[in-house]
Chimera marker file (.cmm) of the C-alpha trace (Angstrom):
<marker_set name="trace">
<marker id="1" x="142.630" y="90.905" z="-14.060" r="1" g="1" b="0" radius="0.5"/>
<marker id="2" x="146.386" y="90.623" z="-13.941" r="1" g="1" b="0" radius="0.5"/>
<marker id="3" x="149.233" y="90.543" z="-16.451" r="1" g="1" b="0" radius="0.5"/>
<marker id="4" x="151.915" y="87.862" z="-16.384" r="1" g="1" b="0" radius="0.5"/>
<marker id="5" x="155.235" y="88.808" z="-17.968" r="1" g="1" b="0" radius="0.5"/>
<marker id="6" x="158.116" y="86.422" z="-18.547" r="1" g="1" b="0" radius="0.5"/>
<marker id="7" x="161.614" y="87.899" z="-18.320" r="1" g="1" b="0" radius="0.5"/>
<marker id="8" x="163.592" y="85.100" z="-19.922" r="1" g="1" b="0" radius="0.5"/>
<marker id="9" x="166.984" y="86.751" z="-19.391" r="1" g="1" b="0" radius="0.5"/>
<marker id="10" x="166.461" y="86.733" z="-15.602" r="1" g="1" b="0" radius="0.5"/>
<marker id="11" x="164.419" y="83.499" z="-15.393" r="1" g="1" b="0" radius="0.5"/>
<marker id="12" x="161.689" y="85.509" z="-13.709" r="1" g="1" b="0" radius="0.5"/>
<marker id="13" x="157.909" y="85.580" z="-14.063" r="1" g="1" b="0" radius="0.5"/>
<marker id="14" x="156.288" y="88.842" z="-12.941" r="1" g="1" b="0" radius="0.5"/>
<marker id="15" x="152.597" y="89.018" z="-12.044" r="1" g="1" b="0" radius="0.5"/>
<marker id="16" x="151.242" y="92.533" z="-11.722" r="1" g="1" b="0" radius="0.5"/>
<marker id="17" x="148.391" y="94.881" z="-12.570" r="1" g="1" b="0" radius="0.5"/>
<marker id="18" x="146.655" y="94.550" z="-15.923" r="1" g="1" b="0" radius="0.5"/>
<marker id="19" x="148.864" y="96.023" z="-18.647" r="1" g="1" b="0" radius="0.5"/>
<marker id="20" x="147.518" y="98.915" z="-20.681" r="1" g="1" b="0" radius="0.5"/>
<marker id="21" x="149.233" y="97.801" z="-23.901" r="1" g="1" b="0" radius="0.5"/>
<marker id="22" x="150.319" y="94.523" z="-25.480" r="1" g="1" b="0" radius="0.5"/>
<marker id="23" x="153.910" y="93.342" z="-25.299" r="1" g="1" b="0" radius="0.5"/>
<marker id="24" x="155.612" y="90.123" z="-26.331" r="1" g="1" b="0" radius="0.5"/>
<marker id="25" x="155.797" y="87.545" z="-23.546" r="1" g="1" b="0" radius="0.5"/>
<marker id="26" x="152.823" y="89.108" z="-21.672" r="1" g="1" b="0" radius="0.5"/>
<marker id="27" x="149.632" y="87.234" z="-20.868" r="1" g="1" b="0" radius="0.5"/>
<marker id="28" x="146.475" y="88.492" z="-19.153" r="1" g="1" b="0" radius="0.5"/>
<marker id="29" x="145.060" y="86.290" z="-16.391" r="1" g="1" b="0" radius="0.5"/>
<marker id="30" x="141.843" y="86.322" z="-14.402" r="1" g="1" b="0" radius="0.5"/>
<marker id="31" x="142.006" y="86.489" z="-10.584" r="1" g="1" b="0" radius="0.5"/>
<marker id="32" x="141.413" y="82.743" z="-10.162" r="1" g="1" b="0" radius="0.5"/>
<marker id="33" x="144.297" y="81.754" z="-12.437" r="1" g="1" b="0" radius="0.5"/>
<marker id="34" x="146.644" y="84.397" z="-11.038" r="1" g="1" b="0" radius="0.5"/>
<marker id="35" x="146.152" y="82.986" z="-7.521" r="1" g="1" b="0" radius="0.5"/>
<marker id="36" x="147.077" y="79.453" z="-8.661" r="1" g="1" b="0" radius="0.5"/>
<marker id="37" x="150.032" y="80.555" z="-10.790" r="1" g="1" b="0" radius="0.5"/>
<marker id="38" x="153.416" y="78.936" z="-10.198" r="1" g="1" b="0" radius="0.5"/>
<marker id="39" x="156.705" y="79.692" z="-11.967" r="1" g="1" b="0" radius="0.5"/>
<marker id="40" x="158.616" y="77.107" z="-13.984" r="1" g="1" b="0" radius="0.5"/>
<marker id="41" x="161.181" y="75.087" z="-12.052" r="1" g="1" b="0" radius="0.5"/>
<marker id="42" x="164.278" y="77.205" z="-11.418" r="1" g="1" b="0" radius="0.5"/>
<marker id="43" x="162.429" y="80.464" z="-12.043" r="1" g="1" b="0" radius="0.5"/>
<marker id="44" x="161.463" y="83.176" z="-9.577" r="1" g="1" b="0" radius="0.5"/>
<marker id="45" x="157.868" y="84.430" z="-9.371" r="1" g="1" b="0" radius="0.5"/>
<marker id="46" x="157.509" y="88.093" z="-8.404" r="1" g="1" b="0" radius="0.5"/>
<marker id="47" x="154.021" y="89.289" z="-7.437" r="1" g="1" b="0" radius="0.5"/>
<marker id="48" x="153.693" y="93.055" z="-7.669" r="1" g="1" b="0" radius="0.5"/>
<marker id="49" x="151.157" y="94.767" z="-5.409" r="1" g="1" b="0" radius="0.5"/>
<marker id="50" x="147.861" y="95.446" z="-7.142" r="1" g="1" b="0" radius="0.5"/>
<marker id="51" x="145.575" y="98.271" z="-6.107" r="1" g="1" b="0" radius="0.5"/>
<marker id="52" x="142.003" y="97.390" z="-5.242" r="1" g="1" b="0" radius="0.5"/>
<marker id="53" x="139.641" y="97.856" z="-8.146" r="1" g="1" b="0" radius="0.5"/>
<marker id="54" x="138.474" y="101.427" z="-8.422" r="1" g="1" b="0" radius="0.5"/>
<marker id="55" x="135.320" y="102.715" z="-10.025" r="1" g="1" b="0" radius="0.5"/>
<marker id="56" x="135.707" y="103.011" z="-13.796" r="1" g="1" b="0" radius="0.5"/>
<marker id="57" x="136.598" y="106.506" z="-14.989" r="1" g="1" b="0" radius="0.5"/>
<marker id="58" x="134.702" y="108.385" z="-17.668" r="1" g="1" b="0" radius="0.5"/>
<marker id="59" x="137.513" y="107.518" z="-20.105" r="1" g="1" b="0" radius="0.5"/>
<marker id="60" x="137.147" y="103.808" z="-19.285" r="1" g="1" b="0" radius="0.5"/>
<marker id="61" x="133.410" y="103.910" z="-19.901" r="1" g="1" b="0" radius="0.5"/>
<marker id="62" x="133.841" y="105.841" z="-23.146" r="1" g="1" b="0" radius="0.5"/>
<marker id="63" x="136.465" y="103.342" z="-24.389" r="1" g="1" b="0" radius="0.5"/>
<marker id="64" x="134.107" y="100.482" z="-23.566" r="1" g="1" b="0" radius="0.5"/>
<marker id="65" x="131.227" y="102.162" z="-25.405" r="1" g="1" b="0" radius="0.5"/>
<marker id="66" x="133.478" y="102.746" z="-28.444" r="1" g="1" b="0" radius="0.5"/>
<marker id="67" x="134.524" y="99.078" z="-28.440" r="1" g="1" b="0" radius="0.5"/>
<marker id="68" x="130.891" y="97.950" z="-28.295" r="1" g="1" b="0" radius="0.5"/>
<marker id="69" x="129.950" y="100.288" z="-31.164" r="1" g="1" b="0" radius="0.5"/>
<marker id="70" x="132.871" y="98.971" z="-33.252" r="1" g="1" b="0" radius="0.5"/>
<marker id="71" x="131.890" y="95.354" z="-32.589" r="1" g="1" b="0" radius="0.5"/>
<marker id="72" x="128.279" y="96.097" z="-33.552" r="1" g="1" b="0" radius="0.5"/>
<marker id="73" x="129.171" y="97.437" z="-37.000" r="1" g="1" b="0" radius="0.5"/>
<marker id="74" x="127.863" y="95.249" z="-39.824" r="1" g="1" b="0" radius="0.5"/>
<marker id="75" x="130.285" y="92.816" z="-41.418" r="1" g="1" b="0" radius="0.5"/>
<marker id="76" x="131.764" y="93.892" z="-44.758" r="1" g="1" b="0" radius="0.5"/>
<marker id="77" x="130.020" y="92.687" z="-47.873" r="1" g="1" b="0" radius="0.5"/>
<marker id="78" x="131.343" y="90.017" z="-50.244" r="1" g="1" b="0" radius="0.5"/>
<marker id="79" x="134.712" y="90.948" z="-51.693" r="1" g="1" b="0" radius="0.5"/>
<marker id="80" x="135.280" y="93.611" z="-49.054" r="1" g="1" b="0" radius="0.5"/>
<marker id="81" x="137.824" y="93.190" z="-46.297" r="1" g="1" b="0" radius="0.5"/>
<marker id="82" x="137.662" y="94.892" z="-42.899" r="1" g="1" b="0" radius="0.5"/>
<marker id="83" x="140.068" y="97.810" z="-42.553" r="1" g="1" b="0" radius="0.5"/>
<marker id="84" x="143.325" y="96.779" z="-40.906" r="1" g="1" b="0" radius="0.5"/>
<marker id="85" x="142.749" y="93.081" z="-41.539" r="1" g="1" b="0" radius="0.5"/>
<marker id="86" x="144.674" y="90.771" z="-43.825" r="1" g="1" b="0" radius="0.5"/>
<marker id="87" x="143.622" y="87.758" z="-45.822" r="1" g="1" b="0" radius="0.5"/>
<marker id="88" x="143.789" y="84.481" z="-43.919" r="1" g="1" b="0" radius="0.5"/>
<marker id="89" x="146.313" y="82.185" z="-45.619" r="1" g="1" b="0" radius="0.5"/>
<marker id="90" x="146.737" y="79.544" z="-42.933" r="1" g="1" b="0" radius="0.5"/>
<marker id="91" x="145.655" y="78.372" z="-39.517" r="1" g="1" b="0" radius="0.5"/>
<marker id="92" x="147.315" y="76.458" z="-36.698" r="1" g="1" b="0" radius="0.5"/>
<marker id="93" x="145.106" y="75.795" z="-33.699" r="1" g="1" b="0" radius="0.5"/>
<marker id="94" x="143.601" y="79.091" z="-32.580" r="1" g="1" b="0" radius="0.5"/>
<marker id="95" x="146.244" y="81.167" z="-34.427" r="1" g="1" b="0" radius="0.5"/>
<marker id="96" x="145.728" y="82.547" z="-37.923" r="1" g="1" b="0" radius="0.5"/>
<marker id="97" x="148.332" y="83.520" z="-40.497" r="1" g="1" b="0" radius="0.5"/>
<marker id="98" x="147.333" y="86.723" z="-42.279" r="1" g="1" b="0" radius="0.5"/>
<marker id="99" x="148.761" y="88.268" z="-45.414" r="1" g="1" b="0" radius="0.5"/>
<marker id="100" x="148.382" y="92.022" z="-45.752" r="1" g="1" b="0" radius="0.5"/>
<marker id="101" x="146.754" y="93.285" z="-48.869" r="1" g="1" b="0" radius="0.5"/>
<marker id="102" x="148.838" y="95.746" z="-50.904" r="1" g="1" b="0" radius="0.5"/>
<marker id="103" x="147.875" y="99.341" z="-50.258" r="1" g="1" b="0" radius="0.5"/>
<marker id="104" x="145.701" y="100.903" z="-52.940" r="1" g="1" b="0" radius="0.5"/>
<marker id="105" x="147.441" y="103.643" z="-54.876" r="1" g="1" b="0" radius="0.5"/>
<marker id="106" x="145.901" y="107.058" z="-54.357" r="1" g="1" b="0" radius="0.5"/>
<marker id="107" x="145.253" y="109.162" z="-57.472" r="1" g="1" b="0" radius="0.5"/>
<marker id="108" x="148.314" y="111.306" z="-58.210" r="1" g="1" b="0" radius="0.5"/>
<marker id="109" x="150.666" y="109.088" z="-56.154" r="1" g="1" b="0" radius="0.5"/>
<marker id="110" x="152.080" y="106.897" z="-58.893" r="1" g="1" b="0" radius="0.5"/>
<link id1="1" id2="2" r="1" g="1" b="0" radius="0.2"/>
<link id1="2" id2="3" r="1" g="1" b="0" radius="0.2"/>
<link id1="3" id2="4" r="1" g="1" b="0" radius="0.2"/>
<link id1="4" id2="5" r="1" g="1" b="0" radius="0.2"/>
<link id1="5" id2="6" r="1" g="1" b="0" radius="0.2"/>
<link id1="6" id2="7" r="1" g="1" b="0" radius="0.2"/>
<link id1="7" id2="8" r="1" g="1" b="0" radius="0.2"/>
<link id1="8" id2="9" r="1" g="1" b="0" radius="0.2"/>
<link id1="9" id2="10" r="1" g="1" b="0" radius="0.2"/>
<link id1="10" id2="11" r="1" g="1" b="0" radius="0.2"/>
<link id1="11" id2="12" r="1" g="1" b="0" radius="0.2"/>
<link id1="12" id2="13" r="1" g="1" b="0" radius="0.2"/>
<link id1="13" id2="14" r="1" g="1" b="0" radius="0.2"/>
<link id1="14" id2="15" r="1" g="1" b="0" radius="0.2"/>
<link id1="15" id2="16" r="1" g="1" b="0" radius="0.2"/>
<link id1="16" id2="17" r="1" g="1" b="0" radius="0.2"/>
<link id1="17" id2="18" r="1" g="1" b="0" radius="0.2"/>
<link id1="18" id2="19" r="1" g="1" b="0" radius="0.2"/>
<link id1="19" id2="20" r="1" g="1" b="0" radius="0.2"/>
<link id1="20" id2="21" r="1" g="1" b="0" radius="0.2"/>
<link id1="21" id2="22" r="1" g="1" b="0" radius="0.2"/>
<link id1="22" id2="23" r="1" g="1" b="0" radius="0.2"/>
<link id1="23" id2="24" r="1" g="1" b="0" radius="0.2"/>
<link id1="24" id2="25" r="1" g="1" b="0" radius="0.2"/>
<link id1="25" id2="26" r="1" g="1" b="0" radius="0.2"/>
<link id1="26" id2="27" r="1" g="1" b="0" radius="0.2"/>
<link id1="27" id2="28" r="1" g="1" b="0" radius="0.2"/>
<link id1="28" id2="29" r="1" g="1" b="0" radius="0.2"/>
<link id1="29" id2="30" r="1" g="1" b="0" radius="0.2"/>
<link id1="30" id2="31" r="1" g="1" b="0" radius="0.2"/>
<link id1="31" id2="32" r="1" g="1" b="0" radius="0.2"/>
<link id1="32" id2="33" r="1" g="1" b="0" radius="0.2"/>
<link id1="33" id2="34" r="1" g="1" b="0" radius="0.2"/>
<link id1="34" id2="35" r="1" g="1" b="0" radius="0.2"/>
<link id1="35" id2="36" r="1" g="1" b="0" radius="0.2"/>
<link id1="36" id2="37" r="1" g="1" b="0" radius="0.2"/>
<link id1="37" id2="38" r="1" g="1" b="0" radius="0.2"/>
<link id1="38" id2="39" r="1" g="1" b="0" radius="0.2"/>
<link id1="39" id2="40" r="1" g="1" b="0" radius="0.2"/>
<link id1="40" id2="41" r="1" g="1" b="0" radius="0.2"/>
<link id1="41" id2="42" r="1" g="1" b="0" radius="0.2"/>
<link id1="42" id2="43" r="1" g="1" b="0" radius="0.2"/>
<link id1="43" id2="44" r="1" g="1" b="0" radius="0.2"/>
<link id1="44" id2="45" r="1" g="1" b="0" radius="0.2"/>
<link id1="45" id2="46" r="1" g="1" b="0" radius="0.2"/>
<link id1="46" id2="47" r="1" g="1" b="0" radius="0.2"/>
<link id1="47" id2="48" r="1" g="1" b="0" radius="0.2"/>
<link id1="48" id2="49" r="1" g="1" b="0" radius="0.2"/>
<link id1="49" id2="50" r="1" g="1" b="0" radius="0.2"/>
<link id1="50" id2="51" r="1" g="1" b="0" radius="0.2"/>
<link id1="51" id2="52" r="1" g="1" b="0" radius="0.2"/>
<link id1="52" id2="53" r="1" g="1" b="0" radius="0.2"/>
<link id1="53" id2="54" r="1" g="1" b="0" radius="0.2"/>
<link id1="54" id2="55" r="1" g="1" b="0" radius="0.2"/>
<link id1="55" id2="56" r="1" g="1" b="0" radius="0.2"/>
<link id1="56" id2="57" r="1" g="1" b="0" radius="0.2"/>
<link id1="57" id2="58" r="1" g="1" b="0" radius="0.2"/>
<link id1="58" id2="59" r="1" g="1" b="0" radius="0.2"/>
<link id1="59" id2="60" r="1" g="1" b="0" radius="0.2"/>
<link id1="60" id2="61" r="1" g="1" b="0" radius="0.2"/>
<link id1="61" id2="62" r="1" g="1" b="0" radius="0.2"/>
<link id1="62" id2="63" r="1" g="1" b="0" radius="0.2"/>
<link id1="63" id2="64" r="1" g="1" b="0" radius="0.2"/>
<link id1="64" id2="65" r="1" g="1" b="0" radius="0.2"/>
<link id1="65" id2="66" r="1" g="1" b="0" radius="0.2"/>
<link id1="66" id2="67" r="1" g="1" b="0" radius="0.2"/>
<link id1="67" id2="68" r="1" g="1" b="0" radius="0.2"/>
<link id1="68" id2="69" r="1" g="1" b="0" radius="0.2"/>
<link id1="69" id2="70" r="1" g="1" b="0" radius="0.2"/>
<link id1="70" id2="71" r="1" g="1" b="0" radius="0.2"/>
<link id1="71" id2="72" r="1" g="1" b="0" radius="0.2"/>
<link id1="72" id2="73" r="1" g="1" b="0" radius="0.2"/>
<link id1="73" id2="74" r="1" g="1" b="0" radius="0.2"/>
<link id1="74" id2="75" r="1" g="1" b="0" radius="0.2"/>
<link id1="75" id2="76" r="1" g="1" b="0" radius="0.2"/>
<link id1="76" id2="77" r="1" g="1" b="0" radius="0.2"/>
<link id1="77" id2="78" r="1" g="1" b="0" radius="0.2"/>
<link id1="78" id2="79" r="1" g="1" b="0" radius="0.2"/>
<link id1="79" id2="80" r="1" g="1" b="0" radius="0.2"/>
<link id1="80" id2="81" r="1" g="1" b="0" radius="0.2"/>
<link id1="81" id2="82" r="1" g="1" b="0" radius="0.2"/>
<link id1="82" id2="83" r="1" g="1" b="0" radius="0.2"/>
<link id1="83" id2="84" r="1" g="1" b="0" radius="0.2"/>
<link id1="84" id2="85" r="1" g="1" b="0" radius="0.2"/>
<link id1="85" id2="86" r="1" g="1" b="0" radius="0.2"/>
<link id1="86" id2="87" r="1" g="1" b="0" radius="0.2"/>
<link id1="87" id2="88" r="1" g="1" b="0" radius="0.2"/>
<link id1="88" id2="89" r="1" g="1" b="0" radius="0.2"/>
<link id1="89" id2="90" r="1" g="1" b="0" radius="0.2"/>
<link id1="90" id2="91" r="1" g="1" b="0" radius="0.2"/>
<link id1="91" id2="92" r="1" g="1" b="0" radius="0.2"/>
<link id1="92" id2="93" r="1" g="1" b="0" radius="0.2"/>
<link id1="93" id2="94" r="1" g="1" b="0" radius="0.2"/>
<link id1="94" id2="95" r="1" g="1" b="0" radius="0.2"/>
<link id1="95" id2="96" r="1" g="1" b="0" radius="0.2"/>
<link id1="96" id2="97" r="1" g="1" b="0" radius="0.2"/>
<link id1="97" id2="98" r="1" g="1" b="0" radius="0.2"/>
<link id1="98" id2="99" r="1" g="1" b="0" radius="0.2"/>
<link id1="99" id2="100" r="1" g="1" b="0" radius="0.2"/>
<link id1="100" id2="101" r="1" g="1" b="0" radius="0.2"/>
<link id1="101" id2="102" r="1" g="1" b="0" radius="0.2"/>
<link id1="102" id2="103" r="1" g="1" b="0" radius="0.2"/>
<link id1="103" id2="104" r="1" g="1" b="0" radius="0.2"/>
<link id1="104" id2="105" r="1" g="1" b="0" radius="0.2"/>
<link id1="105" id2="106" r="1" g="1" b="0" radius="0.2"/>
<link id1="106" id2="107" r="1" g="1" b="0" radius="0.2"/>
<link id1="107" id2="108" r="1" g="1" b="0" radius="0.2"/>
<link id1="108" id2="109" r="1" g="1" b="0" radius="0.2"/>
<link id1="109" id2="110" r="1" g="1" b="0" radius="0.2"/>
</marker_set>
């Protein structure tokens, strides 16, 4: 896996190791697509060296196990919304528009 980052100010596309956090203008690519990648006309494509894949660390395996456990949790019941999720108010293609629910007032915090 690789991360493609567009630097619009410099008209540069940078392809490097998989990013550890999300940023605007960053896109993760598989090896096949990263090999075929070309930059837009007039742009420079910079390919950063990528280390060979190493064995996953204990932290990597634990993070994967946590993600699997989270995905396996049962869906919330009717009228309940998953924590950290908003209410879908629109859709365009594969993108969703979410509206955050107002935070519930804790007793004594009025």
